[in-house]
Biopython code that builds the backbone (N, CA, C, O; Angstrom):
import numpy as np
from Bio.PDB.StructureBuilder import StructureBuilder

atoms = [
    (1, "GLN", "N", (0.651, -0.687, 0.304)),
    (1, "GLN", "CA", (-0.225, 0.023, 0.107)),
    (1, "GLN", "C", (0.579, 1.328, -0.015)),
    (1, "GLN", "O", (1.241, 1.592, 0.989)),
    (2, "VAL", "N", (0.662, 2.216, -1.052)),
    (2, "VAL", "CA", (1.526, 3.044, -1.104)),
    (2, "VAL", "C", (1.127, 4.118, -0.025)),
    (2, "VAL", "O", (-0.052, 4.060, 0.322)),
    (3, "GLN", "N", (2.040, 5.260, 0.669)),
    (3, "GLN", "CA", (1.728, 5.890, 1.741)),
    (3, "GLN", "C", (2.748, 6.995, 1.371)),
    (3, "GLN", "O", (3.956, 6.767, 1.302)),
    (4, "LEU", "N", (2.187, 8.213, 1.136)),
    (4, "LEU", "CA", (3.025, 9.289, 1.076)),
    (4, "LEU", "C", (2.692, 10.573, 2.126)),
    (4, "LEU", "O", (1.736, 11.303, 1.865)),
    (5, "VAL", "N", (3.479, 10.804, 3.259)),
    (5, "VAL", "CA", (3.494, 11.426, 4.267)),
    (5, "VAL", "C", (4.062, 12.835, 4.227)),
    (5, "VAL", "O", (5.254, 12.999, 3.969)),
    (6, "GLU", "N", (3.261, 13.844, 4.469)),
    (6, "GLU", "CA", (3.756, 15.549, 4.252)),
    (6, "GLU", "C", (3.904, 15.442, 5.967)),
    (6, "GLU", "O", (3.430, 14.595, 6.724)),
    (7, "SER", "N", (4.863, 16.797, 6.305)),
    (7, "SER", "CA", (5.113, 17.522, 6.765)),
    (7, "SER", "C", (5.571, 18.706, 6.949)),
    (7, "SER", "O", (6.456, 18.842, 6.105)),
    (8, "GLY", "N", (5.479, 19.719, 7.610)),
    (8, "GLY", "CA", (6.303, 21.182, 7.449)),
    (8, "GLY", "C", (5.780, 22.156, 6.753)),
    (8, "GLY", "O", (6.259, 22.956, 5.949)),
    (9, "GLY", "N", (4.234, 21.896, 7.370)),
    (9, "GLY", "CA", (3.577, 23.106, 6.829)),
    (9, "GLY", "C", (3.404, 23.694, 7.725)),
    (9, "GLY", "O", (3.793, 23.192, 8.780)),
    (10, "GLY", "N", (2.767, 24.987, 7.767)),
    (10, "GLY", "CA", (2.533, 26.152, 8.422)),
    (10, "GLY", "C", (1.822, 27.495, 8.389)),
    (10, "GLY", "O", (1.063, 27.812, 7.474)),
    (11, "LEU", "N", (2.141, 28.363, 9.559)),
    (11, "LEU", "CA", (2.018, 29.817, 9.503)),
    (11, "LEU", "C", (3.103, 30.587, 9.429)),
    (11, "LEU", "O", (3.884, 30.707, 10.373)),
    (12, "VAL", "N", (3.268, 31.285, 8.083)),
    (12, "VAL", "CA", (4.854, 32.299, 8.118)),
    (12, "VAL", "C", (4.406, 33.691, 7.576)),
    (12, "VAL", "O", (3.284, 33.650, 7.070)),
    (13, "GLN", "N", (4.947, 34.788, 7.560)),
    (13, "GLN", "CA", (4.710, 35.953, 7.159)),
    (13, "GLN", "C", (5.517, 35.444, 5.580)),
    (13, "GLN", "O", (6.231, 34.544, 5.138)),
    (14, "ALA", "N", (4.755, 36.854, 5.099)),
    (14, "ALA", "CA", (5.347, 37.137, 3.653)),
    (14, "ALA", "C", (6.747, 37.097, 3.685)),
    (14, "ALA", "O", (7.173, 37.320, 4.818)),
    (15, "GLY", "N", (7.629, 36.888, 2.831)),
    (15, "GLY", "CA", (8.955, 37.191, 3.060)),
    (15, "GLY", "C", (9.448, 35.887, 3.668)),
    (15, "GLY", "O", (10.675, 35.786, 3.654)),
    (16, "GLY", "N", (8.911, 35.062, 4.096)),
    (16, "GLY", "CA", (9.437, 33.894, 5.504)),
    (16, "GLY", "C", (9.979, 33.090, 4.502)),
    (16, "GLY", "O", (10.315, 33.378, 3.353)),
    (17, "SER", "N", (10.022, 31.730, 5.294)),
    (17, "SER", "CA", (10.632, 30.287, 4.196)),
    (17, "SER", "C", (10.013, 29.259, 5.154)),
    (17, "SER", "O", (9.943, 29.346, 6.380)),
    (18, "LEU", "N", (9.605, 28.331, 4.410)),
    (18, "LEU", "CA", (8.823, 26.864, 5.021)),
    (18, "LEU", "C", (9.744, 25.898, 4.109)),
    (18, "LEU", "O", (10.032, 26.087, 2.928)),
    (19, "ARG", "N", (10.159, 24.764, 4.973)),
    (19, "ARG", "CA", (10.853, 23.947, 4.154)),
    (19, "ARG", "C", (9.561, 22.403, 4.363)),
    (19, "ARG", "O", (9.256, 21.920, 5.453)),
    (20, "LEU", "N", (9.050, 21.949, 3.052)),
    (20, "LEU", "CA", (8.036, 20.630, 3.455)),
    (20, "LEU", "C", (8.949, 19.248, 3.035)),
    (20, "LEU", "O", (10.009, 19.099, 2.428)),
    (21, "SER", "N", (8.130, 18.465, 3.576)),
    (21, "SER", "CA", (9.347, 16.774, 3.460)),
    (21, "SER", "C", (8.037, 16.567, 3.117)),
    (21, "SER", "O", (7.129, 17.391, 3.232)),
    (22, "CYS", "N", (7.896, 14.589, 2.368)),
    (22, "CYS", "CA", (7.393, 13.927, 2.059)),
    (22, "CYS", "C", (7.885, 12.601, 2.189)),
    (22, "CYS", "O", (8.796, 12.537, 1.362)),
    (23, "LYS", "N", (7.813, 11.787, 2.619)),
    (23, "LYS", "CA", (8.156, 10.324, 2.967)),
    (23, "LYS", "C", (7.115, 9.513, 2.666)),
    (23, "LYS", "O", (6.037, 9.510, 3.260)),
    (24, "ALA", "N", (7.562, 8.505, 1.327)),
    (24, "ALA", "CA", (6.927, 7.702, 0.710)),
    (24, "ALA", "C", (7.215, 6.146, 1.278)),
    (24, "ALA", "O", (8.416, 5.889, 1.363)),
    (25, "SER", "N", (6.392, 5.174, 1.640)),
    (25, "SER", "CA", (6.551, 3.658, 1.679)),
    (25, "SER", "C", (5.383, 3.592, 0.585)),
    (25, "SER", "O", (4.589, 4.446, 0.190)),
    (26, "GLY", "N", (5.645, 1.848, 0.148)),
    (26, "GLY", "CA", (5.030, 0.970, -0.314)),
    (26, "GLY", "C", (5.267, 1.230, -1.765)),
    (26, "GLY", "O", (4.501, 0.641, -2.527)),
    (27, "ILE", "N", (6.433, 2.214, -2.443)),
    (27, "ILE", "CA", (6.576, 1.923, -3.552)),
    (27, "ILE", "C", (8.247, 1.952, -3.826)),
    (27, "ILE", "O", (9.073, 2.167, -2.939)),
    (28, "ILE", "N", (8.611, 1.651, -5.459)),
    (28, "ILE", "CA", (10.122, 1.568, -5.264)),
    (28, "ILE", "C", (10.259, 3.003, -5.427)),
    (28, "ILE", "O", (9.644, 3.484, -6.380)),
    (29, "PHE", "N", (11.060, 3.930, -4.564)),
    (29, "PHE", "CA", (11.200, 5.230, -5.027)),
    (29, "PHE", "C", (12.052, 5.950, -5.805)),
    (29, "PHE", "O", (12.328, 7.150, -5.833)),
    (30, "SER", "N", (12.496, 4.820, -6.557)),
    (30, "SER", "CA", (14.363, 5.571, -7.187)),
    (30, "SER", "C", (12.888, 5.182, -8.906)),
    (30, "SER", "O", (13.119, 5.610, -10.037)),
    (31, "ASP", "N", (12.081, 4.664, -8.686)),
    (31, "ASP", "CA", (11.479, 4.210, -10.145)),
    (31, "ASP", "C", (10.332, 5.465, -10.159)),
    (31, "ASP", "O", (9.695, 5.383, -11.209)),
    (32, "ASN", "N", (9.907, 6.510, -9.384)),
    (32, "ASN", "CA", (9.182, 7.232, -9.032)),
    (32, "ASN", "C", (9.336, 8.814, -9.674)),
    (32, "ASN", "O", (10.306, 9.335, -9.123)),
    (33, "VAL", "N", (8.970, 9.354, -10.239)),
    (33, "VAL", "CA", (8.775, 10.639, -10.217)),
    (33, "VAL", "C", (8.032, 11.244, -9.243)),
    (33, "VAL", "O", (6.976, 10.618, -9.145)),
    (34, "MET", "N", (8.089, 12.555, -8.139)),
    (34, "MET", "CA", (8.227, 12.816, -7.057)),
    (34, "MET", "C", (7.635, 14.393, -7.516)),
    (34, "MET", "O", (8.326, 15.076, -8.273)),
    (35, "GLY", "N", (6.345, 14.896, -7.013)),
    (35, "GLY", "CA", (6.354, 15.948, -7.236)),
    (35, "GLY", "C", (5.124, 16.834, -5.929)),
    (35, "GLY", "O", (4.433, 16.255, -5.091)),
    (36, "TRP", "N", (5.202, 18.129, -6.145)),
    (36, "TRP", "CA", (4.654, 18.955, -5.113)),
    (36, "TRP", "C", (3.389, 19.591, -6.084)),
    (36, "TRP", "O", (3.680, 19.755, -7.269)),
    (37, "TYR", "N", (2.567, 19.809, -5.826)),
    (37, "TYR", "CA", (1.335, 20.073, -5.991)),
    (37, "TYR", "C", (0.430, 21.183, -5.279)),
    (37, "TYR", "O", (0.461, 21.020, -4.059)),
    (38, "ARG", "N", (-0.290, 22.161, -5.635)),
    (38, "ARG", "CA", (-0.968, 22.967, -4.602)),
    (38, "ARG", "C", (-2.535, 23.119, -4.908)),
    (38, "ARG", "O", (-2.868, 23.281, -6.082)),
    (39, "GLN", "N", (-3.418, 23.079, -4.000)),
    (39, "GLN", "CA", (-4.511, 23.676, -4.262)),
    (39, "GLN", "C", (-5.500, 24.951, -3.511)),
    (39, "GLN", "O", (-6.017, 24.627, -2.442)),
    (40, "ALA", "N", (-5.636, 25.653, -3.766)),
    (40, "ALA", "CA", (-6.158, 27.096, -2.656)),
    (40, "ALA", "C", (-7.444, 26.841, -3.082)),
    (40, "ALA", "O", (-7.592, 26.210, -4.129)),
    (41, "PRO", "N", (-8.686, 27.335, -2.269)),
    (41, "PRO", "CA", (-10.065, 27.077, -2.132)),
    (41, "PRO", "C", (-10.252, 27.998, -3.691)),
    (41, "PRO", "O", (-9.730, 29.015, -4.147)),
    (42, "GLY", "N", (-11.367, 26.943, -4.214)),
    (42, "GLY", "CA", (-12.103, 27.381, -5.271)),
    (42, "GLY", "C", (-10.519, 27.235, -6.365)),
    (42, "GLY", "O", (-10.971, 27.003, -7.486)),
    (43, "ASN", "N", (-9.694, 27.259, -6.417)),
    (43, "ASN", "CA", (-8.682, 26.327, -7.754)),
    (43, "ASN", "C", (-8.656, 25.167, -7.783)),
    (43, "ASN", "O", (-9.015, 24.382, -6.906)),
    (44, "SER", "N", (-8.160, 24.924, -8.958)),
    (44, "SER", "CA", (-7.443, 23.723, -9.393)),
    (44, "SER", "C", (-6.094, 22.970, -8.590)),
    (44, "SER", "O", (-5.410, 23.766, -7.947)),
    (45, "ARG", "N", (-5.821, 22.091, -8.573)),
    (45, "ARG", "CA", (-4.781, 21.526, -8.188)),
    (45, "ARG", "C", (-3.542, 21.731, -9.188)),
    (45, "ARG", "O", (-3.612, 21.095, -10.240)),
    (46, "ASP", "N", (-2.432, 22.531, -8.990)),
    (46, "ASP", "CA", (-1.620, 22.775, -9.991)),
    (46, "ASP", "C", (-0.299, 22.212, -9.384)),
    (46, "ASP", "O", (-0.037, 21.933, -8.214)),
    (47, "MET", "N", (0.375, 22.134, -10.390)),
    (47, "MET", "CA", (2.080, 21.635, -10.199)),
    (47, "MET", "C", (2.849, 22.570, -9.518)),
    (47, "MET", "O", (2.753, 23.622, -10.151)),
    (48, "VAL", "N", (3.643, 22.735, -8.439)),
    (48, "VAL", "CA", (4.792, 23.326, -8.290)),
    (48, "VAL", "C", (5.816, 23.120, -8.494)),
    (48, "VAL", "O", (6.604, 24.042, -8.702)),
    (49, "ALA", "N", (6.210, 21.757, -8.511)),
    (49, "ALA", "CA", (7.339, 21.345, -8.539)),
    (49, "ALA", "C", (7.299, 19.663, -9.057)),
    (49, "ALA", "O", (6.275, 19.019, -8.833)),
    (50, "ARG", "N", (8.383, 19.063, -9.703)),
    (50, "ARG", "CA", (8.608, 17.421, -9.887)),
    (50, "ARG", "C", (10.245, 17.541, -10.121)),
    (50, "ARG", "O", (11.114, 18.320, -10.512)),
    (51, "ILE", "N", (10.058, 16.345, -9.652)),
    (51, "ILE", "CA", (11.733, 15.747, -10.231)),
    (51, "ILE", "C", (11.763, 14.353, -10.183)),
    (51, "ILE", "O", (11.122, 13.687, -9.370)),
    (52, "THR", "N", (12.632, 13.823, -11.198)),
    (52, "THR", "CA", (12.360, 12.793, -11.823)),
    (52, "THR", "C", (13.360, 11.976, -10.993)),
    (52, "THR", "O", (14.072, 12.588, -10.196)),
    (53, "PRO", "N", (13.487, 10.475, -11.129)),
    (53, "PRO", "CA", (14.383, 9.466, -10.520)),
    (53, "PRO", "C", (15.909, 9.767, -10.532)),
    (53, "PRO", "O", (16.720, 9.533, -9.636)),
    (54, "GLY", "N", (16.112, 10.320, -11.707)),
    (54, "GLY", "CA", (17.419, 11.398, -12.132)),
    (54, "GLY", "C", (17.466, 12.570, -11.483)),
    (54, "GLY", "O", (18.525, 13.038, -11.900)),
    (55, "SER", "N", (16.894, 13.558, -10.538)),
    (55, "SER", "CA", (16.999, 14.382, -10.147)),
    (55, "SER", "C", (16.347, 15.606, -11.284)),
    (55, "SER", "O", (16.446, 16.758, -10.860)),
    (56, "SER", "N", (15.915, 15.499, -12.210)),
    (56, "SER", "CA", (15.647, 16.551, -13.662)),
    (56, "SER", "C", (14.468, 17.396, -12.674)),
    (56, "SER", "O", (13.753, 16.825, -11.850)),
    (57, "THR", "N", (14.455, 18.333, -12.855)),
    (57, "THR", "CA", (13.468, 19.375, -12.032)),
    (57, "THR", "C", (12.572, 19.966, -13.315)),
    (57, "THR", "O", (12.833, 20.115, -14.509)),
    (58, "ALA", "N", (11.568, 20.192, -12.617)),
    (58, "ALA", "CA", (10.454, 21.494, -13.444)),
    (58, "ALA", "C", (9.781, 22.141, -12.639)),
    (58, "ALA", "O", (9.207, 21.342, -11.900)),
    (59, "TYR", "N", (9.487, 23.404, -12.327)),
    (59, "TYR", "CA", (9.106, 24.150, -11.540)),
    (59, "TYR", "C", (7.906, 24.757, -12.128)),
    (59, "TYR", "O", (7.922, 24.633, -13.352)),
    (60, "ALA", "N", (6.583, 25.540, -11.557)),
    (60, "ALA", "CA", (5.799, 26.559, -11.965)),
    (60, "ALA", "C", (6.549, 27.576, -12.284)),
    (60, "ALA", "O", (7.663, 27.481, -11.769)),
    (61, "ASP", "N", (6.388, 28.604, -12.983)),
    (61, "ASP", "CA", (6.861, 29.918, -13.422)),
    (61, "ASP", "C", (6.512, 30.897, -12.136)),
    (61, "ASP", "O", (7.264, 31.850, -11.934)),
    (62, "SER", "N", (5.601, 30.718, -11.433)),
    (62, "SER", "CA", (5.438, 31.212, -10.225)),
    (62, "SER", "C", (6.116, 31.130, -8.959)),
    (62, "SER", "O", (5.802, 31.791, -7.969)),
    (63, "VAL", "N", (7.152, 30.215, -9.027)),
    (63, "VAL", "CA", (7.916, 29.516, -7.855)),
    (63, "VAL", "C", (9.160, 29.786, -8.454)),
    (63, "VAL", "O", (9.991, 30.187, -7.639)),
    (64, "LYS", "N", (9.455, 29.719, -9.315)),
    (64, "LYS", "CA", (11.080, 29.856, -10.169)),
    (64, "LYS", "C", (11.913, 30.913, -9.605)),
    (64, "LYS", "O", (11.884, 32.084, -9.984)),
    (65, "GLY", "N", (12.709, 30.410, -8.618)),
    (65, "GLY", "CA", (13.896, 31.025, -7.943)),
    (65, "GLY", "C", (13.876, 31.356, -6.326)),
    (65, "GLY", "O", (14.575, 31.685, -5.367)),
    (66, "ARG", "N", (12.587, 31.029, -6.741)),
    (66, "ARG", "CA", (12.050, 30.837, -5.006)),
    (66, "ARG", "C", (12.238, 29.335, -4.109)),
    (66, "ARG", "O", (13.086, 29.067, -3.258)),
    (67, "PHE", "N", (11.207, 28.557, -4.599)),
    (67, "PHE", "CA", (11.199, 27.027, -4.484)),
    (67, "PHE", "C", (12.559, 26.452, -5.184)),
    (67, "PHE", "O", (13.200, 26.848, -6.157)),
    (68, "THR", "N", (12.723, 25.427, -4.345)),
    (68, "THR", "CA", (13.705, 24.180, -4.728)),
    (68, "THR", "C", (13.200, 22.713, -4.325)),
    (68, "THR", "O", (12.878, 22.418, -3.174)),
    (69, "ILE", "N", (13.173, 21.946, -5.269)),
    (69, "ILE", "CA", (12.675, 20.441, -4.810)),
    (69, "ILE", "C", (14.006, 19.423, -5.106)),
    (69, "ILE", "O", (14.775, 19.406, -6.067)),
    (70, "THR", "N", (13.968, 18.741, -4.113)),
    (70, "THR", "CA", (14.934, 17.875, -3.890)),
    (70, "THR", "C", (14.332, 16.374, -3.310)),
    (70, "THR", "O", (13.139, 16.202, -3.061)),
    (71, "ARG", "N", (15.049, 15.659, -3.196)),
    (71, "ARG", "CA", (15.247, 14.104, -2.937)),
    (71, "ARG", "C", (15.942, 13.525, -2.844)),
    (71, "ARG", "O", (16.886, 13.499, -3.633)),
    (72, "ASP", "N", (15.813, 12.642, -1.668)),
    (72, "ASP", "CA", (16.963, 11.685, -1.099)),
    (72, "ASP", "C", (16.292, 9.948, -1.214)),
    (72, "ASP", "O", (15.610, 9.211, -0.503)),
    (73, "ASN", "N", (16.830, 9.894, -2.286)),
    (73, "ASN", "CA", (16.300, 7.829, -2.841)),
    (73, "ASN", "C", (16.811, 7.215, -1.329)),
    (73, "ASN", "O", (16.199, 6.153, -1.209)),
    (74, "GLY", "N", (17.475, 7.379, -0.397)),
    (74, "GLY", "CA", (17.898, 6.601, 0.554)),
    (74, "GLY", "C", (17.179, 6.698, 1.728)),
    (74, "GLY", "O", (17.137, 5.916, 2.677)),
    (75, "LYS", "N", (16.502, 7.970, 1.512)),
    (75, "LYS", "CA", (15.531, 7.627, 2.354)),
    (75, "LYS", "C", (14.168, 8.040, 2.215)),
    (75, "LYS", "O", (13.402, 8.430, 3.096)),
    (76, "SER", "N", (13.948, 7.885, 0.837)),
    (76, "SER", "CA", (12.344, 7.832, 0.317)),
    (76, "SER", "C", (11.672, 8.823, 0.553)),
    (76, "SER", "O", (10.488, 8.850, 0.889)),
    (77, "THR", "N", (12.548, 9.893, 0.357)),
    (77, "THR", "CA", (12.038, 11.196, 0.916)),
    (77, "THR", "C", (12.045, 12.737, -0.413)),
    (77, "THR", "O", (12.841, 12.906, -1.336)),
    (78, "ILE", "N", (11.199, 13.361, -0.122)),
    (78, "ILE", "CA", (11.311, 14.387, -1.047)),
    (78, "ILE", "C", (11.125, 16.214, -0.330)),
    (78, "ILE", "O", (10.193, 16.427, 0.446)),
    (79, "TYR", "N", (11.769, 16.973, -0.580)),
    (79, "TYR", "CA", (11.435, 18.079, -0.082)),
    (79, "TYR", "C", (11.204, 19.166, -0.545)),
    (79, "TYR", "O", (11.698, 19.229, -1.671)),
    (80, "LEU", "N", (10.718, 20.047, -0.271)),
    (80, "LEU", "CA", (10.341, 21.331, -1.081)),
    (80, "LEU", "C", (10.772, 22.576, 0.040)),
    (80, "LEU", "O", (10.101, 23.111, 0.923)),
    (81, "GLN", "N", (12.383, 22.818, -0.459)),
    (81, "GLN", "CA", (12.153, 24.763, 0.375)),
    (81, "GLN", "C", (11.811, 25.769, -0.472)),
    (81, "GLN", "O", (12.016, 25.975, -1.668)),
    (82, "MET", "N", (11.079, 26.525, 0.652)),
    (82, "MET", "CA", (10.513, 27.387, -0.084)),
    (82, "MET", "C", (10.851, 28.591, 0.791)),
    (82, "MET", "O", (10.954, 28.670, 2.015)),
    (83, "ASN", "N", (11.029, 29.726, -0.398)),
    (83, "ASN", "CA", (11.655, 31.234, 0.620)),
    (83, "ASN", "C", (10.666, 32.131, -0.254)),
    (83, "ASN", "O", (9.708, 32.035, -1.021)),
    (84, "SER", "N", (11.372, 32.915, 0.255)),
    (84, "SER", "CA", (10.591, 34.282, -0.487)),
    (84, "SER", "C", (9.043, 34.167, -0.442)),
    (84, "SER", "O", (8.434, 34.696, -1.371)),
    (85, "LEU", "N", (8.302, 33.507, 0.574)),
    (85, "LEU", "CA", (6.931, 32.912, 0.435)),
    (85, "LEU", "C", (6.093, 34.588, 0.194)),
    (85, "LEU", "O", (6.377, 35.695, 0.653)),
    (86, "GLU", "N", (5.048, 34.154, -0.674)),
    (86, "GLU", "CA", (3.939, 35.335, -0.861)),
    (86, "GLU", "C", (2.689, 35.213, -0.590)),
    (86, "GLU", "O", (2.217, 34.327, -1.303)),
    (87, "PRO", "N", (1.860, 35.705, 0.146)),
    (87, "PRO", "CA", (0.797, 35.246, 0.115)),
    (87, "PRO", "C", (-0.495, 34.745, -0.638)),
    (87, "PRO", "O", (-1.642, 34.402, -0.351)),
    (88, "GLU", "N", (0.193, 34.867, -1.600)),
    (88, "GLU", "CA", (-0.892, 33.681, -3.485)),
    (88, "GLU", "C", (0.139, 32.696, -2.935)),
    (88, "GLU", "O", (-0.456, 31.674, -3.279)),
    (89, "ASP", "N", (1.299, 32.223, -2.306)),
    (89, "ASP", "CA", (1.510, 30.665, -2.276)),
    (89, "ASP", "C", (0.668, 29.878, -0.761)),
    (89, "ASP", "O", (1.048, 28.843, -0.213)),
    (90, "THR", "N", (-0.289, 30.559, -0.437)),
    (90, "THR", "CA", (-1.406, 29.872, 0.563)),
    (90, "THR", "C", (-2.354, 29.034, -0.192)),
    (90, "THR", "O", (-3.269, 29.322, -0.963)),
    (91, "ALA", "N", (-1.758, 27.624, 0.358)),
    (91, "ALA", "CA", (-2.719, 26.562, -0.369)),
    (91, "ALA", "C", (-2.506, 25.378, 0.755)),
    (91, "ALA", "O", (-2.056, 25.572, 1.884)),
    (92, "VAL", "N", (-2.961, 23.994, 0.163)),
    (92, "VAL", "CA", (-2.913, 22.917, 0.517)),
    (92, "VAL", "C", (-1.738, 22.541, -0.402)),
    (92, "VAL", "O", (-1.826, 22.771, -1.608)),
    (93, "TYR", "N", (-0.588, 21.942, 0.153)),
    (93, "TYR", "CA", (0.239, 21.795, -0.706)),
    (93, "TYR", "C", (0.435, 19.815, -0.444)),
    (93, "TYR", "O", (0.841, 19.329, 0.611)),
    (94, "TYR", "N", (0.074, 19.087, -1.547)),
    (94, "TYR", "CA", (0.202, 17.585, -1.774)),
    (94, "TYR", "C", (1.522, 17.088, -2.068)),
    (94, "TYR", "O", (2.388, 17.961, -2.123)),
    (95, "CYS", "N", (1.893, 15.886, -2.273)),
    (95, "CYS", "CA", (2.642, 15.416, -2.429)),
    (95, "CYS", "C", (2.466, 14.027, -3.320)),
    (95, "CYS", "O", (1.957, 13.025, -2.817)),
    (96, "ASN", "N", (2.917, 14.063, -4.632)),
    (96, "ASN", "CA", (2.396, 13.391, -5.852)),
    (96, "ASN", "C", (3.730, 11.932, -5.873)),
    (96, "ASN", "O", (4.919, 12.171, -5.664)),
    (97, "ALA", "N", (3.320, 10.832, -6.096)),
    (97, "ALA", "CA", (4.333, 9.580, -6.827)),
    (97, "ALA", "C", (4.020, 8.775, -7.835)),
    (97, "ALA", "O", (3.183, 7.889, -7.668)),
    (98, "VAL", "N", (4.484, 8.915, -8.721)),
    (98, "VAL", "CA", (3.815, 8.488, -10.227)),
    (98, "VAL", "C", (5.423, 7.644, -10.826)),
    (98, "VAL", "O", (6.582, 8.028, -10.671)),
    (99, "HIS", "N", (4.973, 6.584, -11.424)),
    (99, "HIS", "CA", (6.062, 5.996, -11.923)),
    (99, "HIS", "C", (6.424, 6.323, -13.556)),
    (99, "HIS", "O", (5.635, 6.519, -14.481)),
    (100, "LEU", "N", (7.318, 6.315, -13.560)),
    (100, "LEU", "CA", (8.126, 7.126, -14.340)),
    (100, "LEU", "C", (7.678, 7.054, -15.731)),
    (100, "LEU", "O", (7.867, 8.012, -16.480)),
    (101, "ARG", "N", (6.943, 5.701, -16.238)),
    (101, "ARG", "CA", (6.349, 5.037, -17.021)),
    (101, "ARG", "C", (5.034, 6.096, -17.167)),
    (101, "ARG", "O", (4.637, 5.960, -18.325)),
    (102, "HIS", "N", (4.467, 6.775, -16.689)),
    (102, "HIS", "CA", (3.306, 7.462, -16.439)),
    (102, "HIS", "C", (3.840, 9.044, -16.220)),
    (102, "HIS", "O", (2.959, 9.889, -16.059)),
    (103, "GLY", "N", (4.847, 9.357, -16.210)),
    (103, "GLY", "CA", (5.451, 10.523, -15.333)),
    (103, "GLY", "C", (4.417, 11.967, -15.423)),
    (103, "GLY", "O", (4.102, 12.748, -14.525)),
    (104, "HIS", "N", (4.090, 11.957, -16.718)),
    (104, "HIS", "CA", (3.336, 13.221, -16.873)),
    (104, "HIS", "C", (2.005, 13.396, -17.060)),
    (104, "HIS", "O", (1.451, 14.197, -17.813)),
    (105, "PHE", "N", (1.300, 12.213, -15.977)),
    (105, "PHE", "CA", (0.077, 11.734, -15.418)),
    (105, "PHE", "C", (0.069, 11.784, -14.077)),
    (105, "PHE", "O", (0.111, 10.660, -13.579)),
    (106, "PRO", "N", (0.031, 12.649, -13.325)),
    (106, "PRO", "CA", (0.108, 12.754, -12.022)),
    (106, "PRO", "C", (-0.622, 11.920, -11.418)),
    (106, "PRO", "O", (-0.305, 11.069, -10.587)),
    (107, "ASN", "N", (-1.959, 12.271, -12.003)),
    (107, "ASN", "CA", (-3.468, 11.174, -11.598)),
    (107, "ASN", "C", (-3.669, 9.913, -11.482)),
    (107, "ASN", "O", (-4.692, 9.329, -11.125)),
    (108, "LEU", "N", (-2.331, 9.363, -11.896)),
    (108, "LEU", "CA", (-2.074, 7.975, -12.485)),
    (108, "LEU", "C", (-1.379, 7.146, -11.224)),
    (108, "LEU", "O", (-1.261, 5.930, -11.078)),
    (109, "GLY", "N", (-0.837, 8.560, -10.113)),
    (109, "GLY", "CA", (-0.010, 7.826, -8.840)),
    (109, "GLY", "C", (-0.857, 7.931, -7.984)),
    (109, "GLY", "O", (-2.028, 7.553, -8.015)),
    (110, "SER", "N", (-0.207, 8.530, -7.062)),
    (110, "SER", "CA", (-0.536, 8.147, -5.348)),
    (110, "SER", "C", (-0.392, 9.684, -5.002)),
    (110, "SER", "O", (0.411, 10.416, -5.581)),
    (111, "TRP", "N", (-1.313, 10.133, -3.927)),
    (111, "TRP", "CA", (-1.041, 11.647, -3.154)),
    (111, "TRP", "C", (-1.364, 11.277, -1.708)),
    (111, "TRP", "O", (-1.894, 10.338, -1.114)),
    (112, "GLY", "N", (-0.880, 12.283, -1.459)),
    (112, "GLY", "CA", (-0.464, 12.786, 0.009)),
    (112, "GLY", "C", (-1.866, 13.189, 0.706)),
    (112, "GLY", "O", (-2.907, 13.185, 0.048)),
    (113, "GLN", "N", (-1.838, 13.478, 1.844)),
    (113, "GLN", "CA", (-3.180, 13.846, 2.335)),
    (113, "GLN", "C", (-2.678, 15.543, 2.295)),
    (113, "GLN", "O", (-3.542, 16.356, 2.620)),
    (114, "GLY", "N", (-1.819, 15.872, 2.050)),
    (114, "GLY", "CA", (-1.721, 17.292, 2.179)),
    (114, "GLY", "C", (-1.502, 17.952, 3.449)),
    (114, "GLY", "O", (-1.910, 17.446, 4.494)),
    (115, "THR", "N", (-0.713, 19.352, 3.409)),
    (115, "THR", "CA", (-0.378, 19.935, 4.441)),
    (115, "THR", "C", (-0.885, 21.668, 3.957)),
    (115, "THR", "O", (-1.188, 22.001, 2.811)),
    (116, "GLN", "N", (-0.863, 22.600, 5.211)),
    (116, "GLN", "CA", (-1.053, 24.046, 4.751)),
    (116, "GLN", "C", (-0.127, 24.248, 4.670)),
    (116, "GLN", "O", (0.857, 23.688, 5.153)),
    (117, "VAL", "N", (-0.267, 25.471, 3.760)),
    (117, "VAL", "CA", (0.461, 26.211, 4.085)),
    (117, "VAL", "C", (-0.195, 27.700, 3.965)),
    (117, "VAL", "O", (-0.821, 28.009, 2.951)),
    (118, "THR", "N", (0.010, 28.760, 5.233)),
    (118, "THR", "CA", (-0.241, 30.098, 5.222)),
    (118, "THR", "C", (0.487, 31.030, 5.094)),
    (118, "THR", "O", (1.263, 31.214, 6.031)),
    (119, "VAL", "N", (0.542, 31.839, 4.108)),
    (119, "VAL", "CA", (1.513, 33.309, 4.228)),
    (119, "VAL", "C", (0.604, 34.181, 4.718)),
    (119, "VAL", "O", (-0.539, 34.311, 4.280)),
    (120, "SER", "N", (1.140, 34.855, 5.726)),
    (120, "SER", "CA", (-0.164, 35.786, 5.959)),
    (120, "SER", "C", (1.134, 37.605, 5.478)),
    (120, "SER", "O", (2.358, 37.738, 5.472)),
    (121, "SER", "N", (0.140, 38.451, 5.215)),
    (121, "SER", "CA", (1.039, 39.502, 4.538)),
    (121, "SER", "C", (1.057, 40.882, 5.406)),
    (121, "SER", "O", (1.723, 41.844, 5.024)),
]
sb = StructureBuilder()
sb.init_structure("model")
sb.init_model(0)
sb.init_chain("A")
sb.init_seg("    ")
for serial, (resi, resn, name, xyz) in enumerate(atoms, 1):
    if name == "N":
        sb.init_residue(resn, " ", resi, " ")
    sb.init_atom(name, np.array(xyz, "f"), 0.0, 1.0, " ", f" {name:<3s}", serial, name[0])
structure = sb.get_structure()
């Protein structure tokens, strides 16, 4: 059974930083594209950042230069370092794991339960 457990969300002032973590179990971690997605109330769930097994990365334009995604294959964990946070970053952040063969279709993978990030102005 796949489990993705996120942690690290919280309340922070604009300009501050947070680091999210997602620990995976029940999958062969090194075969999976891992990603962070976010969903604000009334909005769709959108990609924030993703990282392939070989550590190639992709970012949403809105977070480039501020957020960094990394993975530790030995710990089956990914991280999202978020700097220079803005109120517009407020959302529930979800971890996703999808097998490399379905890498561009996150809904074919698994989701974590989400962690709330709130940025106050």
